[in-house]
C-alpha beads as a LAMMPS data file, in Angstrom:
LAMMPS data file: protein, C-alpha beads

381 atoms
380 bonds

1 atom types
1 bond types

-500.0 500.0 xlo xhi
-500.0 500.0 ylo yhi
-500.0 500.0 zlo zhi

Masses

1 110.0

Atoms # bond

1 1 1 0.000 0.000 0.000
2 1 1 1.278 3.476 -0.932
3 1 1 0.334 6.140 1.621
4 1 1 0.700 9.913 1.288
5 1 1 1.118 11.908 4.515
6 1 1 0.039 15.569 4.390
7 1 1 1.296 17.717 7.265
8 1 1 1.181 21.524 7.056
9 1 1 4.120 22.328 9.363
10 1 1 6.490 19.341 9.202
11 1 1 8.994 21.438 7.226
12 1 1 8.505 24.522 9.436
13 1 1 8.799 23.162 12.952
14 1 1 8.506 19.924 14.908
15 1 1 5.978 19.319 17.637
16 1 1 4.006 16.377 18.955
17 1 1 1.835 16.085 15.816
18 1 1 4.870 16.006 13.526
19 1 1 6.698 13.419 15.640
20 1 1 3.510 11.340 15.700
21 1 1 3.326 11.383 11.887
22 1 1 6.992 10.449 11.471
23 1 1 6.781 7.534 13.900
24 1 1 3.520 6.298 12.374
25 1 1 5.091 6.515 8.897
26 1 1 8.015 4.389 10.090
27 1 1 5.583 1.848 11.520
28 1 1 3.670 1.629 8.229
29 1 1 6.930 1.287 6.339
30 1 1 7.864 -1.695 8.533
31 1 1 4.502 -3.193 7.544
32 1 1 5.576 -2.994 3.891
33 1 1 3.937 0.307 2.924
34 1 1 5.558 2.959 0.752
35 1 1 5.279 6.384 2.369
36 1 1 5.748 9.927 1.033
37 1 1 5.095 13.358 2.558
38 1 1 3.741 16.732 1.499
39 1 1 4.511 19.606 3.870
40 1 1 4.942 23.358 4.028
41 1 1 8.094 25.450 3.890
42 1 1 9.286 29.042 3.890
43 1 1 9.594 30.812 0.537
44 1 1 13.340 30.298 0.201
45 1 1 14.145 27.918 3.027
46 1 1 13.145 24.565 4.498
47 1 1 13.653 24.869 8.257
48 1 1 13.157 21.166 9.028
49 1 1 13.736 18.963 5.965
50 1 1 12.015 15.576 6.038
51 1 1 15.074 13.470 5.314
52 1 1 13.440 10.208 6.319
53 1 1 10.953 10.008 3.398
54 1 1 10.517 11.353 -0.121
55 1 1 8.852 14.745 0.339
56 1 1 7.246 17.503 -1.730
57 1 1 7.281 21.028 -0.286
58 1 1 4.410 23.447 -0.926
59 1 1 4.776 27.133 -0.055
60 1 1 2.218 29.643 1.129
61 1 1 3.057 32.401 3.662
62 1 1 2.857 30.929 7.154
63 1 1 0.248 32.945 9.051
64 1 1 1.126 31.168 12.273
65 1 1 4.064 33.564 12.630
66 1 1 1.574 36.349 13.329
67 1 1 -0.113 34.275 16.038
68 1 1 2.802 34.754 18.424
69 1 1 1.691 38.403 18.715
70 1 1 -1.850 37.418 19.646
71 1 1 -3.179 36.436 23.059
72 1 1 -4.272 32.814 22.722
73 1 1 -6.906 31.570 25.149
74 1 1 -8.000 28.330 23.532
75 1 1 -6.439 24.933 22.792
76 1 1 -5.195 25.631 19.294
77 1 1 -4.088 28.644 17.326
78 1 1 -7.268 30.633 16.683
79 1 1 -8.973 31.738 13.492
80 1 1 -5.769 32.915 11.826
81 1 1 -4.418 29.377 12.024
82 1 1 -7.600 28.107 10.321
83 1 1 -7.143 30.613 7.484
84 1 1 -3.566 29.432 7.085
85 1 1 -4.653 25.781 6.865
86 1 1 -7.361 26.534 4.291
87 1 1 -5.009 28.618 2.137
88 1 1 -2.226 26.041 2.180
89 1 1 -4.680 23.150 1.721
90 1 1 -6.141 24.735 -1.428
91 1 1 -2.692 25.055 -2.942
92 1 1 -1.903 21.431 -2.109
93 1 1 -5.179 20.288 -3.691
94 1 1 -4.415 22.336 -6.809
95 1 1 -0.986 20.718 -7.137
96 1 1 -2.008 17.114 -6.505
97 1 1 -3.104 16.433 -10.102
98 1 1 -2.114 13.002 -11.378
99 1 1 0.340 12.617 -8.477
100 1 1 -2.435 11.659 -6.062
101 1 1 -3.414 8.677 -8.234
102 1 1 -0.110 6.984 -7.355
103 1 1 -1.367 6.408 -3.803
104 1 1 -3.777 3.964 -2.194
105 1 1 -4.555 6.132 0.838
106 1 1 -3.914 9.592 2.296
107 1 1 -3.186 10.533 5.911
108 1 1 -3.915 14.184 6.788
109 1 1 -3.019 15.986 10.003
110 1 1 -5.727 18.393 11.106
111 1 1 -6.911 19.648 7.691
112 1 1 -10.533 18.447 7.435
113 1 1 -11.469 20.553 4.399
114 1 1 -8.509 19.253 2.402
115 1 1 -9.287 15.676 3.425
116 1 1 -12.918 16.074 2.396
117 1 1 -11.985 17.470 -1.029
118 1 1 -9.449 14.696 -1.697
119 1 1 -12.082 12.099 -0.852
120 1 1 -14.690 13.907 -2.969
121 1 1 -12.646 14.507 -6.125
122 1 1 -10.262 11.542 -6.159
123 1 1 -12.285 8.775 -4.474
124 1 1 -9.303 7.661 -2.448
125 1 1 -9.337 6.551 1.220
126 1 1 -8.490 9.481 3.510
127 1 1 -7.926 9.504 7.243
128 1 1 -7.670 12.690 9.304
129 1 1 -5.968 12.857 12.670
130 1 1 -6.784 15.655 15.087
131 1 1 -3.864 16.325 17.480
132 1 1 -6.181 18.520 19.557
133 1 1 -9.866 19.460 19.730
134 1 1 -11.037 20.992 16.413
135 1 1 -12.522 24.460 16.104
136 1 1 -16.327 24.603 15.918
137 1 1 -16.045 25.954 12.371
138 1 1 -15.014 22.453 11.273
139 1 1 -17.881 20.495 12.882
140 1 1 -20.101 20.341 9.801
141 1 1 -17.353 19.060 7.512
142 1 1 -16.003 16.660 10.156
143 1 1 -19.339 14.830 10.114
144 1 1 -18.793 14.135 6.395
145 1 1 -15.322 12.608 6.782
146 1 1 -15.083 8.831 6.372
147 1 1 -12.278 8.208 8.860
148 1 1 -11.143 10.252 11.875
149 1 1 -8.338 9.397 14.278
150 1 1 -7.786 11.017 17.662
151 1 1 -6.825 10.347 21.256
152 1 1 -6.758 12.144 24.577
153 1 1 -8.915 15.214 25.052
154 1 1 -9.498 15.544 21.283
155 1 1 -11.145 12.106 21.173
156 1 1 -13.401 12.956 24.120
157 1 1 -14.643 16.099 22.384
158 1 1 -14.970 14.519 18.929
159 1 1 -17.246 11.833 20.366
160 1 1 -19.970 14.478 20.618
161 1 1 -19.456 15.605 17.005
162 1 1 -18.997 12.485 14.888
163 1 1 -18.837 9.227 16.869
164 1 1 -19.615 6.832 13.991
165 1 1 -16.381 7.380 12.040
166 1 1 -14.075 8.065 15.019
167 1 1 -11.153 5.751 15.864
168 1 1 -9.143 5.985 19.079
169 1 1 -5.482 5.917 18.090
170 1 1 -2.809 6.091 20.736
171 1 1 0.714 7.184 19.949
172 1 1 3.471 4.685 20.460
173 1 1 6.549 5.371 22.483
174 1 1 10.034 4.695 21.198
175 1 1 12.142 2.884 23.807
176 1 1 15.663 4.265 24.156
177 1 1 18.339 2.233 22.385
178 1 1 19.759 1.500 25.843
179 1 1 20.049 2.907 29.327
180 1 1 23.167 4.950 29.903
181 1 1 26.058 3.839 32.063
182 1 1 27.059 6.014 35.002
183 1 1 30.228 7.079 33.176
184 1 1 28.160 8.229 30.174
185 1 1 25.816 10.220 32.411
186 1 1 28.761 11.928 34.078
187 1 1 30.314 12.686 30.691
188 1 1 27.170 14.387 29.303
189 1 1 26.689 16.336 32.531
190 1 1 30.293 17.485 32.323
191 1 1 29.728 18.636 28.728
192 1 1 26.798 20.739 29.965
193 1 1 28.888 22.013 32.916
194 1 1 26.572 20.344 35.404
195 1 1 27.967 18.868 38.607
196 1 1 27.212 15.263 39.537
197 1 1 25.636 16.479 42.780
198 1 1 23.185 18.752 40.911
199 1 1 19.543 17.759 40.530
200 1 1 18.119 18.270 37.022
201 1 1 14.604 19.243 35.950
202 1 1 13.758 18.717 32.269
203 1 1 11.276 20.364 29.917
204 1 1 10.875 19.218 26.287
205 1 1 8.542 21.041 23.902
206 1 1 8.047 24.019 21.627
207 1 1 8.771 27.449 23.079
208 1 1 5.276 28.834 22.538
209 1 1 2.827 30.671 24.847
210 1 1 0.615 27.636 25.431
211 1 1 3.519 25.787 27.127
212 1 1 3.578 28.496 29.841
213 1 1 7.323 28.444 30.436
214 1 1 7.279 31.643 32.544
215 1 1 5.350 29.604 35.147
216 1 1 8.067 26.930 35.133
217 1 1 10.925 29.425 35.333
218 1 1 9.229 31.412 38.135
219 1 1 8.696 28.172 40.036
220 1 1 12.289 27.165 39.434
221 1 1 13.484 30.503 40.865
222 1 1 11.570 29.799 44.071
223 1 1 12.903 26.227 44.212
224 1 1 16.460 27.515 44.093
225 1 1 15.941 29.013 47.565
226 1 1 15.192 25.510 48.861
227 1 1 17.658 23.494 46.733
228 1 1 20.690 25.404 45.558
229 1 1 22.057 22.455 43.558
230 1 1 19.259 22.546 40.979
231 1 1 19.417 22.918 37.197
232 1 1 16.700 23.248 34.540
233 1 1 17.168 21.987 30.992
234 1 1 14.811 23.401 28.350
235 1 1 14.851 21.524 25.037
236 1 1 12.993 22.982 22.055
237 1 1 12.713 25.986 19.750
238 1 1 9.974 28.520 19.154
239 1 1 8.903 32.162 19.009
240 1 1 9.018 32.611 22.805
241 1 1 12.781 32.036 23.007
242 1 1 13.764 35.712 23.316
243 1 1 11.119 36.288 26.010
244 1 1 12.341 33.253 27.960
245 1 1 15.979 34.360 27.740
246 1 1 14.966 37.794 28.997
247 1 1 13.153 36.237 31.983
248 1 1 16.141 34.014 32.795
249 1 1 18.387 37.077 32.745
250 1 1 15.941 39.053 34.914
251 1 1 15.957 36.310 37.561
252 1 1 19.762 35.886 37.274
253 1 1 19.404 32.201 36.415
254 1 1 21.799 32.198 33.449
255 1 1 24.031 29.535 35.024
256 1 1 21.125 27.378 36.168
257 1 1 18.611 27.364 33.271
258 1 1 20.060 25.964 30.048
259 1 1 18.274 26.441 26.706
260 1 1 19.579 23.617 24.544
261 1 1 17.494 24.234 21.397
262 1 1 15.985 21.497 19.258
263 1 1 17.509 18.048 19.782
264 1 1 16.660 15.190 17.414
265 1 1 15.076 12.031 18.786
266 1 1 18.202 9.972 18.160
267 1 1 19.959 12.054 20.848
268 1 1 17.021 13.236 22.975
269 1 1 16.802 10.085 25.120
270 1 1 20.193 10.873 26.669
271 1 1 18.855 14.124 28.151
272 1 1 15.886 12.337 29.690
273 1 1 18.255 9.877 31.306
274 1 1 20.554 12.448 32.926
275 1 1 17.530 14.250 34.443
276 1 1 15.755 13.669 37.741
277 1 1 12.223 14.970 37.086
278 1 1 10.273 15.849 33.940
279 1 1 8.136 18.988 34.253
280 1 1 5.394 20.152 31.877
281 1 1 3.595 23.416 32.753
282 1 1 1.282 23.822 29.745
283 1 1 -1.897 25.866 29.763
284 1 1 -3.250 23.153 27.470
285 1 1 -2.036 19.843 26.025
286 1 1 -4.085 17.144 24.325
287 1 1 -2.078 14.002 25.150
288 1 1 1.605 14.986 25.052
289 1 1 4.037 12.404 23.699
290 1 1 6.794 13.874 25.856
291 1 1 5.099 12.499 28.980
292 1 1 5.265 8.998 27.500
293 1 1 8.905 9.586 26.527
294 1 1 9.684 10.619 30.087
295 1 1 7.969 7.476 31.395
296 1 1 9.879 5.069 29.127
297 1 1 13.117 6.770 30.156
298 1 1 12.251 6.214 33.826
299 1 1 11.511 9.772 34.940
300 1 1 8.842 10.859 37.447
301 1 1 6.591 13.650 36.174
302 1 1 5.020 16.832 37.485
303 1 1 2.550 18.383 35.035
304 1 1 -0.430 20.731 34.897
305 1 1 -3.978 19.415 35.204
306 1 1 -5.132 20.488 31.734
307 1 1 -6.532 18.860 28.573
308 1 1 -5.719 15.171 28.297
309 1 1 -2.766 15.130 30.715
310 1 1 -5.020 13.769 33.465
311 1 1 -5.587 10.735 31.213
312 1 1 -1.843 10.028 31.494
313 1 1 -1.103 11.106 35.048
314 1 1 -3.164 10.066 38.058
315 1 1 -2.314 12.559 40.758
316 1 1 -0.289 11.021 43.565
317 1 1 -0.195 7.595 41.899
318 1 1 2.112 7.881 38.893
319 1 1 3.084 11.537 39.169
320 1 1 1.706 14.854 40.332
321 1 1 -0.769 17.267 38.761
322 1 1 -0.814 20.963 39.594
323 1 1 -3.078 23.866 38.702
324 1 1 -1.540 26.205 36.099
325 1 1 0.321 29.152 37.674
326 1 1 0.124 27.760 41.209
327 1 1 3.819 28.208 41.973
328 1 1 3.636 27.047 45.613
329 1 1 2.117 23.657 44.712
330 1 1 4.512 23.207 41.763
331 1 1 7.478 23.771 44.084
332 1 1 6.016 21.504 46.767
333 1 1 5.482 18.540 44.411
334 1 1 8.912 18.794 42.772
335 1 1 10.688 19.088 46.129
336 1 1 8.689 16.096 47.445
337 1 1 9.949 13.933 44.582
338 1 1 13.523 15.149 44.866
339 1 1 13.686 14.221 48.561
340 1 1 11.732 10.953 48.462
341 1 1 13.675 8.301 46.552
342 1 1 11.264 5.482 47.501
343 1 1 8.281 7.392 46.102
344 1 1 10.250 8.324 43.000
345 1 1 11.225 4.692 42.387
346 1 1 7.632 3.499 42.860
347 1 1 6.329 6.017 40.300
348 1 1 9.076 5.194 37.801
349 1 1 8.331 1.455 37.917
350 1 1 4.571 2.025 37.549
351 1 1 5.009 4.315 34.545
352 1 1 7.516 2.095 32.792
353 1 1 5.094 -0.860 32.889
354 1 1 2.195 1.417 31.882
355 1 1 3.824 2.646 28.662
356 1 1 5.151 -0.769 27.704
357 1 1 1.679 -2.268 28.064
358 1 1 -0.371 0.448 26.349
359 1 1 1.671 2.328 23.743
360 1 1 3.139 0.710 20.640
361 1 1 3.825 2.250 17.219
362 1 1 3.470 -1.219 15.703
363 1 1 -0.086 -1.549 17.048
364 1 1 -0.948 1.982 15.919
365 1 1 0.409 1.271 12.434
366 1 1 -1.600 -1.941 12.201
367 1 1 -4.820 -0.101 13.155
368 1 1 -4.276 2.573 10.476
369 1 1 -3.350 -0.005 7.821
370 1 1 -6.446 -2.081 8.573
371 1 1 -8.794 0.916 8.528
372 1 1 -7.372 2.164 5.230
373 1 1 -7.699 -1.315 3.705
374 1 1 -11.336 -1.588 4.854
375 1 1 -12.176 1.863 3.480
376 1 1 -10.428 1.136 0.181
377 1 1 -12.421 -2.092 -0.199
378 1 1 -15.666 -0.216 0.576
379 1 1 -14.954 2.547 -1.985
380 1 1 -14.300 -0.023 -4.725
381 1 1 -17.741 -1.586 -4.338

Bonds

1 1 1 2
2 1 2 3
3 1 3 4
4 1 4 5
5 1 5 6
6 1 6 7
7 1 7 8
8 1 8 9
9 1 9 10
10 1 10 11
11 1 11 12
12 1 12 13
13 1 13 14
14 1 14 15
15 1 15 16
16 1 16 17
17 1 17 18
18 1 18 19
19 1 19 20
20 1 20 21
21 1 21 22
22 1 22 23
23 1 23 24
24 1 24 25
25 1 25 26
26 1 26 27
27 1 27 28
28 1 28 29
29 1 29 30
30 1 30 31
31 1 31 32
32 1 32 33
33 1 33 34
34 1 34 35
35 1 35 36
36 1 36 37
37 1 37 38
38 1 38 39
39 1 39 40
40 1 40 41
41 1 41 42
42 1 42 43
43 1 43 44
44 1 44 45
45 1 45 46
46 1 46 47
47 1 47 48
48 1 48 49
49 1 49 50
50 1 50 51
51 1 51 52
52 1 52 53
53 1 53 54
54 1 54 55
55 1 55 56
56 1 56 57
57 1 57 58
58 1 58 59
59 1 59 60
60 1 60 61
61 1 61 62
62 1 62 63
63 1 63 64
64 1 64 65
65 1 65 66
66 1 66 67
67 1 67 68
68 1 68 69
69 1 69 70
70 1 70 71
71 1 71 72
72 1 72 73
73 1 73 74
74 1 74 75
75 1 75 76
76 1 76 77
77 1 77 78
78 1 78 79
79 1 79 80
80 1 80 81
81 1 81 82
82 1 82 83
83 1 83 84
84 1 84 85
85 1 85 86
86 1 86 87
87 1 87 88
88 1 88 89
89 1 89 90
90 1 90 91
91 1 91 92
92 1 92 93
93 1 93 94
94 1 94 95
95 1 95 96
96 1 96 97
97 1 97 98
98 1 98 99
99 1 99 100
100 1 100 101
101 1 101 102
102 1 102 103
103 1 103 104
104 1 104 105
105 1 105 106
106 1 106 107
107 1 107 108
108 1 108 109
109 1 109 110
110 1 110 111
111 1 111 112
112 1 112 113
113 1 113 114
114 1 114 115
115 1 115 116
116 1 116 117
117 1 117 118
118 1 118 119
119 1 119 120
120 1 120 121
121 1 121 122
122 1 122 123
123 1 123 124
124 1 124 125
125 1 125 126
126 1 126 127
127 1 127 128
128 1 128 129
129 1 129 130
130 1 130 131
131 1 131 132
132 1 132 133
133 1 133 134
134 1 134 135
135 1 135 136
136 1 136 137
137 1 137 138
138 1 138 139
139 1 139 140
140 1 140 141
141 1 141 142
142 1 142 143
143 1 143 144
144 1 144 145
145 1 145 146
146 1 146 147
147 1 147 148
148 1 148 149
149 1 149 150
150 1 150 151
151 1 151 152
152 1 152 153
153 1 153 154
154 1 154 155
155 1 155 156
156 1 156 157
157 1 157 158
158 1 158 159
159 1 159 160
160 1 160 161
161 1 161 162
162 1 162 163
163 1 163 164
164 1 164 165
165 1 165 166
166 1 166 167
167 1 167 168
168 1 168 169
169 1 169 170
170 1 170 171
171 1 171 172
172 1 172 173
173 1 173 174
174 1 174 175
175 1 175 176
176 1 176 177
177 1 177 178
178 1 178 179
179 1 179 180
180 1 180 181
181 1 181 182
182 1 182 183
183 1 183 184
184 1 184 185
185 1 185 186
186 1 186 187
187 1 187 188
188 1 188 189
189 1 189 190
190 1 190 191
191 1 191 192
192 1 192 193
193 1 193 194
194 1 194 195
195 1 195 196
196 1 196 197
197 1 197 198
198 1 198 199
199 1 199 200
200 1 200 201
201 1 201 202
202 1 202 203
203 1 203 204
204 1 204 205
205 1 205 206
206 1 206 207
207 1 207 208
208 1 208 209
209 1 209 210
210 1 210 211
211 1 211 212
212 1 212 213
213 1 213 214
214 1 214 215
215 1 215 216
216 1 216 217
217 1 217 218
218 1 218 219
219 1 219 220
220 1 220 221
221 1 221 222
222 1 222 223
223 1 223 224
224 1 224 225
225 1 225 226
226 1 226 227
227 1 227 228
228 1 228 229
229 1 229 230
230 1 230 231
231 1 231 232
232 1 232 233
233 1 233 234
234 1 234 235
235 1 235 236
236 1 236 237
237 1 237 238
238 1 238 239
239 1 239 240
240 1 240 241
241 1 241 242
242 1 242 243
243 1 243 244
244 1 244 245
245 1 245 246
246 1 246 247
247 1 247 248
248 1 248 249
249 1 249 250
250 1 250 251
251 1 251 252
252 1 252 253
253 1 253 254
254 1 254 255
255 1 255 256
256 1 256 257
257 1 257 258
258 1 258 259
259 1 259 260
260 1 260 261
261 1 261 262
262 1 262 263
263 1 263 264
264 1 264 265
265 1 265 266
266 1 266 267
267 1 267 268
268 1 268 269
269 1 269 270
270 1 270 271
271 1 271 272
272 1 272 273
273 1 273 274
274 1 274 275
275 1 275 276
276 1 276 277
277 1 277 278
278 1 278 279
279 1 279 280
280 1 280 281
281 1 281 282
282 1 282 283
283 1 283 284
284 1 284 285
285 1 285 286
286 1 286 287
287 1 287 288
288 1 288 289
289 1 289 290
290 1 290 291
291 1 291 292
292 1 292 293
293 1 293 294
294 1 294 295
295 1 295 296
296 1 296 297
297 1 297 298
298 1 298 299
299 1 299 300
300 1 300 301
301 1 301 302
302 1 302 303
303 1 303 304
304 1 304 305
305 1 305 306
306 1 306 307
307 1 307 308
308 1 308 309
309 1 309 310
310 1 310 311
311 1 311 312
312 1 312 313
313 1 313 314
314 1 314 315
315 1 315 316
316 1 316 317
317 1 317 318
318 1 318 319
319 1 319 320
320 1 320 321
321 1 321 322
322 1 322 323
323 1 323 324
324 1 324 325
325 1 325 326
326 1 326 327
327 1 327 328
328 1 328 329
329 1 329 330
330 1 330 331
331 1 331 332
332 1 332 333
333 1 333 334
334 1 334 335
335 1 335 336
336 1 336 337
337 1 337 338
338 1 338 339
339 1 339 340
340 1 340 341
341 1 341 342
342 1 342 343
343 1 343 344
344 1 344 345
345 1 345 346
346 1 346 347
347 1 347 348
348 1 348 349
349 1 349 350
350 1 350 351
351 1 351 352
352 1 352 353
353 1 353 354
354 1 354 355
355 1 355 356
356 1 356 357
357 1 357 358
358 1 358 359
359 1 359 360
360 1 360 361
361 1 361 362
362 1 362 363
363 1 363 364
364 1 364 365
365 1 365 366
366 1 366 367
367 1 367 368
368 1 368 369
369 1 369 370
370 1 370 371
371 1 371 372
372 1 372 373
373 1 373 374
374 1 374 375
375 1 375 376
376 1 376 377
377 1 377 378
378 1 378 379
379 1 379 380
380 1 380 381
């Protein structure tokens, strides 16, 4: 089976939705499928080339750049983001031509109008995955889609819109190639100028307003009064970088908060394994893959009680949940874990078994393959 993946921002930046698509594509390839991608790019530059698969790049101005200047209050990127998706999707549809006929199925990330038009004009199986709850503007067209994939909070909300064609699809989690030796941990810490006696908090994600990094950094500042030997690693890129650097400088945390930029998955596991606690302070997250990555790399987690995170973390059982912007509780939960090795070990063991039992890219790939095959058979009738 030949499958075309269409992802608006894969060539512009990498987040949970993009990593999901790449890992699912690998899984389908292992099942014998041929996979290609279509994604967006800048006018004269591809920020994140898709080296793993044959890829076509389609340019329209990225309106998401303007969104960083807007105050976002909802899970998603607002009406400007919708306009961007429609504009780019129309150009993709215009350029598909005979190319689309080379494929047996199409996987689309969060572009319901494009998916509907591909299904309508080309009579080819199309599946749409929503990485977060869709805007109400899409509800009417979502009900016309033949195949919808979602998980976490997005799935819960989509159940009320279009339950008949909705499939629950978990992400997988990629186990690390190995667990680092003590000498390797010391070596990487030394490279980062971190002492072996330091405790390390880790954040992985895009540097965007919805991740609420000022909350994390403010909490970290307060923690430093309790635990002087504390470091914070921030891994990711995004439009909030300058603002975060300014806040770090204001709090005089330049030697304690390290912005490491974007780190590819083939190296990312090492940074999980040198850390002591994973912290996620989002204002909203659907079902973040980074929590699963932290679990498989044997890290306890403190995260905000928003979106679908409470589907991953049961407060006090396999981690701690805090209310966004409640600095005192954030500090309390992190300090509790840092000083209670028995509790930390109990949580780590629970989470490791949980992800191994419930999250597999192979299973996810098999579900998608089977649903595409069934839909293809139905269309041919």
